[in-house]
C-alpha positions in Angstrom: 24.1 10.7 -4.7 20.8 10.7 -6.2 18.7 14.0 -6.1 20.3 14.7 -2.7 18.8 11.8 -0.9 20.2 10.2 1.9 22.5 7.2 1.8 19.6 4.8 2.9 17.3 6.4 0.3 19.6 6.1 -2.1 20.2 2.3 -1.8 16.6 1.8 -1.3 16.1 3.6 -4.7 19.1 1.3 -6.1 17.4 -1.8 -5.1 13.9 -0.9 -6.7 15.5 0.0 -10.0 17.1 -3.8 -9.8 13.8 -5.2 -9.1 12.0 -3.3 -11.8 14.0 -5.3 -14.6 12.7 -8.6 -13.1 9.2 -7.5 -13.7 7.2 -8.6 -16.8 6.9 -5.2 -18.3 3.3 -5.9 -20.2 1.8 -7.3 -16.9 3.3 -4.2 -14.8 1.7 -1.8 -17.5 -1.6 -3.5 -17.1 -1.4 -3.1 -13.2 -0.6 0.5 -13.5 -3.5 1.1 -16.0 -5.8 -0.5 -13.3 -4.4 1.3 -10.6 -4.3 4.9 -12.3 -8.0 4.5 -13.4 -9.1 4.6 -9.7 -6.4 5.0 -7.1 -8.1 3.7 -4.4 -7.9 -0.1 -5.7 -5.8 -2.7 -3.9 -4.3 -5.6 -4.7 -7.3 -7.8 -4.5 -9.5 -5.5 -6.7 -6.6 -5.3 -9.0 -6.3 -9.1 -9.0 -9.8 -9.7 -9.7 -9.9 -7.0 -12.7 -6.8 -8.4 -14.3 -8.9 -11.4 -14.9 -11.8 -10.0 -15.9 -10.6 -7.5 -18.3 -7.5 -9.0 -19.6 -7.6 -12.8 -18.7 -4.7 -12.9 -16.6 -4.9 -15.0 -13.8 -2.0 -14.4 -11.0 -1.6 -15.0 -7.3 -2.6 -11.9 -4.7 1.0 -12.2 -3.6 2.0 -11.2 -7.1 0.2 -8.6 -7.7 1.4 -7.0 -4.2 5.1 -7.6 -5.2 4.2 -5.4 -8.4 3.0 -2.9 -6.5 5.5 -2.7 -4.1 8.2 -2.6 -6.8 6.2 0.0 -8.7 5.7 1.9 -5.7 1.5 2.2 -5.6 -0.7 1.4 -3.0 -4.4 2.0 -2.3 -6.1 4.3 0.1 -6.4 2.3 3.3 -9.6 2.8 5.3 -9.3 4.2 8.9 -10.0 1.6 11.3 -12.8 2.7 13.8 -13.4 0.6 17.0 -16.2 1.4 19.2 -17.2 -1.0 21.8 -20.4 -0.7 23.7 -20.8 -2.3 27.1 -23.6 -5.0 27.2 -25.7 -3.6 29.7 -26.1 -0.6 27.7 -27.8 -2.8 24.8 -31.6 -3.5 25.5 -34.4 -4.8 23.5 -32.0 -7.2 21.4 -35.4 -9.5 21.0 -36.0 -7.2 18.3 -32.8 -8.1 16.4 -34.3 -10.9 14.2 -30.9 -11.3 12.0 -28.8 -11.5 15.2 -25.7 -11.1 13.2 -26.8 -13.8 10.7 -25.8 -12.1 7.6 -25.8 -15.1 5.5 -28.4 -15.4 2.6 -29.3 -18.1 0.3 -31.2 -16.2 -2.1 -32.3 -12.6 -3.2 -35.0 -11.0 -1.3 -34.2 -12.9 1.7 -32.7 -10.3 3.9 -32.1 -6.6 3.4 -30.1 -4.3 5.6 -30.5 -0.3 5.6 -29.1 3.3 6.9 -28.6 6.6 6.1 -25.4 8.7 5.7 -24.8 12.4 5.0 -22.3 14.1 2.8 -21.2 17.8 3.4 -21.5 20.1 0.3 -20.6 23.8 0.0 -24.1 24.5 -0.8 -25.9 22.1 1.9 -25.7 19.0 3.0 -27.2 15.8 1.1 -28.5 12.7 2.7 -28.0 9.2 0.9 -30.3 6.1 1.9 -29.2 3.1 0.7 -30.6 -0.7 0.7 -28.4 -3.6 0.4 -29.0 -7.3 -0.4 -27.3 -9.6 1.7 -27.4 -12.5 -1.0 -25.2 -10.6 -3.6 -24.0 -7.5 -1.8 -26.1 -5.2 -4.6 -27.7 -2.3 -3.4 -31.0 -2.6 -4.8 -32.1 0.9 -4.1 -30.7 4.3 -2.9 -32.2 7.9 -2.8 -30.6 11.0 -2.0 -32.1 13.8 -0.5 -31.5 17.5 1.3 -33.5 16.3 4.3 -33.0 13.4 6.9 -36.5 12.6 7.3 -39.2 9.7 6.9 -39.6 10.8 3.2 -36.1 10.0 2.3 -36.6 6.2 4.0 -40.1 5.6 1.9 -38.8 6.8 -1.3 -35.9 4.6 -1.1 -38.3 1.7 -0.2 -40.8 2.7 -2.9 -37.9 2.3 -5.5 -37.0 -0.9 -4.3 -40.6 -2.5 -4.5 -40.9 -0.9 -7.8 -38.1 -3.0 -8.8 -39.2 -6.5 -7.7 -42.2 -8.6 -7.8 -44.4 -8.1 -4.6 -45.1 -11.8 -4.5 -41.1 -12.4 -3.8 -40.9 -10.0 -1.0 -43.1 -12.4 1.5 -40.8 -13.4 4.6 -38.1 -10.6 3.7 -36.3 -9.4 6.8 -35.2 -5.7 6.5 -32.4 -4.8 9.2 -32.1 -1.2 10.2 -30.9 0.9 13.3 -33.5 2.4 15.5 -33.8 5.9 13.9 -37.1 7.6 14.4 -37.6 7.2 10.4 -37.4 3.1 11.0 -39.4 3.4 14.2 -42.2 5.5 12.9 -46.0 4.5 12.4 -45.5 4.7 8.6 -42.8 2.5 7.8 -44.1 -0.2 10.1 -47.4 -0.1 7.9 -45.1 -0.2 4.5 -43.5 -3.3 5.6 -46.6 -5.0 7.0 -48.5 -4.2 3.4 -45.6 -6.0 1.8 -45.3 -9.1 4.7 -42.0 -8.0 5.3 -40.6 -8.4 9.0 -38.4 -5.6 10.6 -35.5 -6.0 12.4 -33.6 -3.6 14.7 -30.2 -3.2 16.1 -29.8 -2.6 19.5 -29.2 1.1 20.8 -25.5 2.1 20.3 -24.4 -0.9 18.5 -23.8 -0.3 14.8 -22.2 -3.9 14.4 -25.2 -5.1 14.3 -25.8 -3.7 11.0 -22.1 -4.5 10.0 -23.1 -5.1 5.9 -24.4 -1.7 5.3 -22.0 0.0 7.7 -18.8 -1.6 5.5 -20.6 -0.3 2.4 -20.9 3.5 3.4 -16.9 2.8 4.8 -16.4 1.9 1.1 -18.7 4.6 -0.4 -17.0 7.0 1.4 -13.3 6.0 0.7 -13.4 5.2 -2.7 -16.1 8.0 -3.8 -17.3 11.1 -1.7 -14.0 11.8 -0.1 -12.3 11.8 -3.8 -14.6 14.4 -5.0 -13.0 17.6 -5.2 -15.8 19.8 -5.9 -18.2 19.2 -2.9 -21.3 21.0 -4.5 -24.6 19.2 -4.6 -25.2 18.5 -8.4 -21.5 17.1 -8.7 -21.8 15.1 -5.7 -24.8 13.6 -6.8 -23.6 12.7 -10.5 -20.5 10.8 -8.6 -23.0 9.0 -6.2 -24.6 7.7 -9.4 -21.6 6.8 -11.1 -20.3 4.8 -8.2 -23.6 3.0 -7.5 -23.4 1.5 -11.3 -19.6 0.6 -10.8 -20.2 -1.1 -7.4 -23.4 -2.9 -9.0 -22.3 -4.0 -12.6 -18.3 -3.6 -12.8 -16.8 -3.6 -9.1 -16.2 -7.6 -8.5 -16.5 -8.9 -5.1 -13.9 -11.1 -3.4 -16.5 -13.3 -1.4 -19.2 -13.7 -4.3 -16.6 -15.8 -6.4 -14.9 -12.9 -8.1 -18.4 -11.8 -9.8 -20.2 -8.6 -9.6 -23.2 -8.1 -7.4 -25.1 -8.4 -11.0 -23.7 -11.3 -12.2 -24.2 -13.3 -8.9 -27.5 -12.2 -8.8 -28.3 -13.5 -12.7 -26.6 -16.8 -11.8 -29.3 -17.6 -9.1 -32.2 -16.8 -11.7 -30.5 -19.0 -14.4 
């Protein structure tokens, strides 16, 4: 018996060994190389990167079969279900987006939120702004405090990267945190002729795009940081943000990176 395993386990190992002989060895090596670089990558990311890096076009099912035979799999996100009774949702008239996350051009709809990161030497707070046109993170800021300055600094970075004349008519969607309902935040948006939009209380699904991004960030970056001290976490966040905007293809954006998809609009 192989390595003292059970009879059923032995037959599973034997069957896998037979399947390996049917694989294209070079393709298998490339899939393993892409997987080992970041083990959080699933079949869809590997499929897109096979084409981008090696110009190898394969079906999603083929990638799944290779990963299954090779015994590799991505880390799955935990599914969270939170339903809020309709009677608890109030002031929905202030939700300008109303669940319409489609965008036809850059700087038409932004979504924003804050998440926290536990560190051994104190918590950090990450504020991000996501453009719904290309899913890019157009600005982010890290602070030791979850306060109004964190939000204002994030938006100042976003405004510095964009022509103020192109922001007229922009909608910015957030939750109803105290930072986003403050007078200073309101004055800042009014100055740039930006319309605020808010989720109903206790309704995170109304800001699903940024929640989805933070879920990806936590799974692929934050939870994989072994030494959770502030300066290491900040370095890893910077690295992830660059990879997300410039190297990570988006399946629903023609398999282009956010930066490439945005560039196409400006051609």
